Biotite code that builds the C-alpha atoms (Angstrom):
import biotite.structure as struc

atoms = struc.array([
    struc.Atom([-16.201, 106.583, 0.636], chain_id="A", res_id=1, res_name="UNK", atom_name="CA", element="C"),
    struc.Atom([-15.847, 109.030, 3.499], chain_id="A", res_id=2, res_name="UNK", atom_name="CA", element="C"),
    struc.Atom([-13.320, 108.312, 6.242], chain_id="A", res_id=3, res_name="UNK", atom_name="CA", element="C"),
    struc.Atom([-14.510, 107.278, 9.679], chain_id="A", res_id=4, res_name="UNK", atom_name="CA", element="C"),
    struc.Atom([-15.357, 110.084, 12.125], chain_id="A", res_id=5, res_name="UNK", atom_name="CA", element="C"),
    struc.Atom([-12.263, 109.254, 14.200], chain_id="A", res_id=6, res_name="UNK", atom_name="CA", element="C"),
    struc.Atom([-10.074, 109.636, 11.119], chain_id="A", res_id=7, res_name="UNK", atom_name="CA", element="C"),
    struc.Atom([-11.699, 112.989, 10.343], chain_id="A", res_id=8, res_name="UNK", atom_name="CA", element="C"),
    struc.Atom([-10.967, 114.209, 13.865], chain_id="A", res_id=9, res_name="UNK", atom_name="CA", element="C"),
    struc.Atom([-7.346, 113.054, 13.583], chain_id="A", res_id=10, res_name="UNK", atom_name="CA", element="C"),
    struc.Atom([-6.952, 114.739, 10.201], chain_id="A", res_id=11, res_name="UNK", atom_name="CA", element="C"),
    struc.Atom([-8.335, 118.008, 11.580], chain_id="A", res_id=12, res_name="UNK", atom_name="CA", element="C"),
    struc.Atom([-5.916, 117.837, 14.512], chain_id="A", res_id=13, res_name="UNK", atom_name="CA", element="C"),
    struc.Atom([-2.988, 117.364, 12.137], chain_id="A", res_id=14, res_name="UNK", atom_name="CA", element="C"),
    struc.Atom([-4.308, 120.245, 10.026], chain_id="A", res_id=15, res_name="UNK", atom_name="CA", element="C"),
    struc.Atom([-4.370, 122.540, 13.090], chain_id="A", res_id=16, res_name="UNK", atom_name="CA", element="C"),
    struc.Atom([-0.777, 121.582, 13.954], chain_id="A", res_id=17, res_name="UNK", atom_name="CA", element="C"),
    struc.Atom([0.248, 122.252, 10.342], chain_id="A", res_id=18, res_name="UNK", atom_name="CA", element="C"),
    struc.Atom([-1.418, 125.660, 10.481], chain_id="A", res_id=19, res_name="UNK", atom_name="CA", element="C"),
    struc.Atom([0.495, 126.569, 13.648], chain_id="A", res_id=20, res_name="UNK", atom_name="CA", element="C"),
    struc.Atom([3.751, 125.413, 12.071], chain_id="A", res_id=21, res_name="UNK", atom_name="CA", element="C"),
    struc.Atom([3.077, 127.576, 9.014], chain_id="A", res_id=22, res_name="UNK", atom_name="CA", element="C"),
    struc.Atom([2.518, 130.598, 11.248], chain_id="A", res_id=23, res_name="UNK", atom_name="CA", element="C"),
    struc.Atom([5.851, 129.842, 12.957], chain_id="A", res_id=24, res_name="UNK", atom_name="CA", element="C"),
    struc.Atom([7.566, 129.480, 9.529], chain_id="A", res_id=25, res_name="UNK", atom_name="CA", element="C"),
    struc.Atom([8.369, 125.809, 10.197], chain_id="A", res_id=26, res_name="UNK", atom_name="CA", element="C"),
    struc.Atom([7.593, 125.008, 6.585], chain_id="A", res_id=27, res_name="UNK", atom_name="CA", element="C"),
    struc.Atom([8.916, 121.449, 6.358], chain_id="A", res_id=28, res_name="UNK", atom_name="CA", element="C"),
    struc.Atom([7.024, 120.442, 9.483], chain_id="A", res_id=29, res_name="UNK", atom_name="CA", element="C"),
    struc.Atom([3.900, 122.146, 8.189], chain_id="A", res_id=30, res_name="UNK", atom_name="CA", element="C"),
    struc.Atom([4.161, 120.252, 4.940], chain_id="A", res_id=31, res_name="UNK", atom_name="CA", element="C"),
    struc.Atom([4.579, 116.929, 6.751], chain_id="A", res_id=32, res_name="UNK", atom_name="CA", element="C"),
    struc.Atom([1.563, 117.426, 9.010], chain_id="A", res_id=33, res_name="UNK", atom_name="CA", element="C"),
    struc.Atom([-0.724, 118.642, 6.237], chain_id="A", res_id=34, res_name="UNK", atom_name="CA", element="C"),
    struc.Atom([0.348, 115.658, 4.138], chain_id="A", res_id=35, res_name="UNK", atom_name="CA", element="C"),
    struc.Atom([-0.591, 113.386, 7.060], chain_id="A", res_id=36, res_name="UNK", atom_name="CA", element="C"),
    struc.Atom([-3.970, 115.113, 7.302], chain_id="A", res_id=37, res_name="UNK", atom_name="CA", element="C"),
    struc.Atom([-4.621, 114.690, 3.581], chain_id="A", res_id=38, res_name="UNK", atom_name="CA", element="C"),
    struc.Atom([-3.552, 111.056, 3.730], chain_id="A", res_id=39, res_name="UNK", atom_name="CA", element="C"),
    struc.Atom([-6.050, 110.404, 6.497], chain_id="A", res_id=40, res_name="UNK", atom_name="CA", element="C"),
    struc.Atom([-8.907, 112.459, 5.041], chain_id="A", res_id=41, res_name="UNK", atom_name="CA", element="C"),
    struc.Atom([-8.457, 113.945, 1.565], chain_id="A", res_id=42, res_name="UNK", atom_name="CA", element="C"),
    struc.Atom([-11.489, 116.180, 2.137], chain_id="A", res_id=43, res_name="UNK", atom_name="CA", element="C"),
    struc.Atom([-10.081, 118.215, 5.067], chain_id="A", res_id=44, res_name="UNK", atom_name="CA", element="C"),
    struc.Atom([-11.206, 121.754, 4.420], chain_id="A", res_id=45, res_name="UNK", atom_name="CA", element="C"),
    struc.Atom([-8.330, 124.055, 3.481], chain_id="A", res_id=46, res_name="UNK", atom_name="CA", element="C"),
    struc.Atom([-5.634, 121.380, 3.546], chain_id="A", res_id=47, res_name="UNK", atom_name="CA", element="C"),
    struc.Atom([-4.848, 121.696, -0.153], chain_id="A", res_id=48, res_name="UNK", atom_name="CA", element="C"),
    struc.Atom([-4.465, 125.455, 0.251], chain_id="A", res_id=49, res_name="UNK", atom_name="CA", element="C"),
    struc.Atom([-2.209, 125.025, 3.270], chain_id="A", res_id=50, res_name="UNK", atom_name="CA", element="C"),
    struc.Atom([-0.032, 122.533, 1.397], chain_id="A", res_id=51, res_name="UNK", atom_name="CA", element="C"),
    struc.Atom([0.226, 124.884, -1.580], chain_id="A", res_id=52, res_name="UNK", atom_name="CA", element="C"),
    struc.Atom([1.175, 127.814, 0.658], chain_id="A", res_id=53, res_name="UNK", atom_name="CA", element="C"),
    struc.Atom([3.897, 125.773, 2.382], chain_id="A", res_id=54, res_name="UNK", atom_name="CA", element="C"),
    struc.Atom([5.264, 124.575, -0.975], chain_id="A", res_id=55, res_name="UNK", atom_name="CA", element="C"),
    struc.Atom([5.357, 128.088, -2.442], chain_id="A", res_id=56, res_name="UNK", atom_name="CA", element="C"),
    struc.Atom([7.066, 129.507, 0.632], chain_id="A", res_id=57, res_name="UNK", atom_name="CA", element="C"),
    struc.Atom([9.630, 126.671, 0.629], chain_id="A", res_id=58, res_name="UNK", atom_name="CA", element="C"),
    struc.Atom([10.482, 127.345, -3.018], chain_id="A", res_id=59, res_name="UNK", atom_name="CA", element="C"),
    struc.Atom([10.729, 131.085, -2.368], chain_id="A", res_id=60, res_name="UNK", atom_name="CA", element="C"),
    struc.Atom([12.974, 130.447, 0.624], chain_id="A", res_id=61, res_name="UNK", atom_name="CA", element="C"),
    struc.Atom([15.307, 128.243, -1.422], chain_id="A", res_id=62, res_name="UNK", atom_name="CA", element="C"),
    struc.Atom([15.482, 130.697, -4.336], chain_id="A", res_id=63, res_name="UNK", atom_name="CA", element="C"),
    struc.Atom([16.226, 133.727, -2.182], chain_id="A", res_id=64, res_name="UNK", atom_name="CA", element="C"),
    struc.Atom([19.352, 135.614, -3.170], chain_id="A", res_id=65, res_name="UNK", atom_name="CA", element="C"),
    struc.Atom([21.449, 136.490, -0.111], chain_id="A", res_id=66, res_name="UNK", atom_name="CA", element="C"),
    struc.Atom([22.161, 140.157, 0.472], chain_id="A", res_id=67, res_name="UNK", atom_name="CA", element="C"),
    struc.Atom([25.786, 141.189, 0.548], chain_id="A", res_id=68, res_name="UNK", atom_name="CA", element="C"),
])
């Protein structure tokens, strides 16, 4: 069953916020907003990709070896 149109609009808004947070390297915030979007509408276009990108970048950030 597809979500209501209002839920789709809300999910797309959260997706846009998540995208902006990813661009700003606010990875935890990005992950939270894209998770909200997916929870509201699991069919939001590109949300799975955005979540995967945020997860990969978070893991890479945690595994980084400091220089010096």
